N, C-alpha and C positions, 0 to 999 in steps of 0.2 A: 476551384472546390463547387460539384453540384448537388450539392445537400446543404440545408440549413440547418446550421449546428444549433439554434435558439428551441426548433420542435424536434432533434434530435436528443438536443438534452433530455425535455421533457420526456418521452420514451426510454431513455436510459435511468433516469430516476423513478419511470414506474416500476420498469424488469428489477431495477434494485431493489424496492418497495415488494413488489410480489415474492424475490427470494427471498428476501429475510421475514415476510412473515413465515415463511416454510422453516428458516432456520429458526426463530424463536417457537416456532409449535412442537419442533423435535427437541431442543433445545432442553438438556438434565433429563431426558426421558427414559437414560438407561437401555434404549435398544438403538445404538448407532453403528451396529457393524463394522467396529473400528480395524481396518486393516493397518502394516507399515507398508512403505517406497521403498525408497533410498537405503535408507536405515532404519534401526530400529527404533527412532526418535523423530522419524519421519512419516507421520501419519496420514491416512486418510479414513472419510467417513462414508454411508450411503449419503450422508446430506451435501458431500463435497459433490459427490457425483450427481446428485437429482439438480442441485443449486447450478452447476454447469450447463448440462440438458437442458434446462429450462431455459438461462441465456442464450442458449445455441440457437434453440428452437426459433425464440422471439427477432431474437437478429439475422437468422434466416429468412422469417416470414417477413421483415419489415425491409430488410437490406439484403436480397439474396445474393446480390452480383459481388458483397465483400467478402475478403478475407478474416478468419480469426484464429487468435491465437488462445486456449485456453491451458490454463496448469493441470489438468487432470485430462485431456483428450488431444492436448498437442495443437499444430496446425492443420487448420484447414483452406490451402494456400487457393485461392480463385486466381491468383496475378492480380490484385485489385489495386488500385492508388488507395483503398479505405484498408485498414486492419484493426480489427478490434481484439484489443490485448484485457482478456478479463480471468480475475482472479475469484474465483464463484462464492470462497467462503478462505478468509486469510485470518490465521489463528486457528488454526482446523486444533493443534495441542491443546489453547486457551477452550476449545469449543470442547474436544472429547473429554477433556476433564471436569466439566464446569463452570467455567471460567467466564465471565461474559464480555471479556474481550474479542470480538471478532469483528468482521465485515465483508460486503460484497462490494469488489474493486473492480470497475467498469472503466478503460481508456477507449479510445478514438487516435487513433494515428491518421495521418494525410502525406503520403509520398515520406514516410517516416519522422517526421513531425506531431507530436502529440495535440490534440485540436480542441478536446475534449477528457473531463475527467469527473465520475461519479465515486463515492468512498460514502458507504452507508452502512452505520455502525447499529444491525437490530437492535441490540438490549438498550441501550441509552435511546434511541431513535434519534441519531445524530445522522444529517442529510449533508457531504461535504457537495460542492459543485465548482466547476470552470470550466469556464471556455475560453481559448489561448486569446490576451488581447482584453479580456471581460474581468477581472476580479475573479477572487474567490472568495468564496458564501457557506454558511452553517446555518442551513434551515433558513435559506433568505437573508439572511443577515448577512452584510460584507463584512470578511475577515483580514486580520494583517498580523503578520510574524512578529512576536514580541522585540522589547526595544533594548532588552539588560545588552553592555556592554564587558561585564566582567564576568569572569567563568565564578569567581565565590560566590556571586550570587545567583549561579546559572542553575538550573534542572536540565539534563541534558536525559533523552534515552540509547538504546543500542538494543544488539539482539545477538545472537550466536549460533553458526551456522552449523546444519544438522552431522557435520563432517567430525564436529569439534573435538570427539576422544582419538579420531587417526589422523587428524591434518595440525600439524602444528601452529599454521598461519589460521589461529583463532577466534582471535578478537581478545583476548586475555590479556595479552602484553599491552592491547592501547589501553582497556578498561584499567589495568593495576596503576597506569601512567598520569591517566585523568582524574582519576576518581579523586585522589588527594585536594586537589583545585577545586572542587565543585559542590556547590550546596547538597546536590543530591543525584543521585540515578534514577533512571527507571527501566525496567526491562516489561515492556508491554505485552508482546509475543505477539504483534501483527503491525509490518513494516508499514503497512497503507495505515492502520491507525495513528500508529507513532507520527507520518509527513505530518497529517491532518492536524494532528496536536501540534505540531513547530505553526505551521499554516496560521492556526487561532489563534496561538501565543498562549497555550494552556504547556507547551516545554518551549523552552530556549534553544534549544539544540536536539540534534540526533546525527548518529552515523551507525553504519554496519556494512559488514562483509558478508560476499557468498548469499547475495540476491539474486533474484530472477528478474525481468522486464513487467512479469506478472504482477511482481511484488508490489512496485513502485511506480508502474506507468501512470495511472492515475493522479496516483499522490504525490507526484514530482510536479506535475503541471500546476496541482492546489496548492503548493508549497512558494511557487514559482508566481504563481499571479498573487498572492498574499504577500508577496515583496522578498521573499528568502530567496537566497543563492544556491544550488544544487552543484556540488564539485564529486567527483571521482576522486578518489584517493590509491588506488590502486589495479589493476586492469587485470593480474593475474588469478584473482581472486572471486569470480561471477560479477557482478555489478557490485560495487566497494563503494558508497557515497556518501558523505558528509553533508548539513543544510542547519543553518544557522539565517540570523540576520548577517550581511556584510562583514562589520565589524566583529561579532562573535566568531562568525568564521576564522577568520583570520586568527585567533586566542585558540581555536581550538586543532586547528591545523599543528600548535606548535607539540602537541601529544600523539596523534593519530596518525599513524604511517603505515 
């Protein structure tokens, strides 16, 4: 690897904060130019596009030889060993509704392995970071996954795919199976934020299907560096993952199919 991950992390953090400030300044403005993408449930705003263009410009300036995969603009393939995987605004439905759970997610992969992750929640000013092998941090303080091992004491998060109304593989069956056994369920609306909340121990576990790599690239590394286990539970429905501490994950598996 020919870059310093610590200094690269500092850059990514600065970019996330810059983009987050733009998102904060436009939040609840009433001027978001909301459009739909794959379905009527899948929305994009002018702030998503502006956020991605800002990240592309900064990556291009500092790492012009690196490839980039962005949610809004697709892949910018420069045949590099390095690939930046960015979700400029994860939680667009929340953002467009005026709900404050949304994040900037920036991951860096080297030869297919994620080596750096930054997830920033602008409204709450929560900055989650990880470099592979160096631990996970929230606002500079090291974090660890929760230690609960009983489902009936656990609060889990999940989500539902955009095509839930037309595809019967929509996670509702999983929810109905596991919900009676839990202390609580949360639907936060941002996969990156869900993963980081598991990493920090605020949530005990999380599962979802129909995800894309930009939703989870940074967050998965942050969970792993916080001591969590991330496993795929199917391969025919986008990225379908579950995560918790190792003992609790084994119990979640009894209900998630």
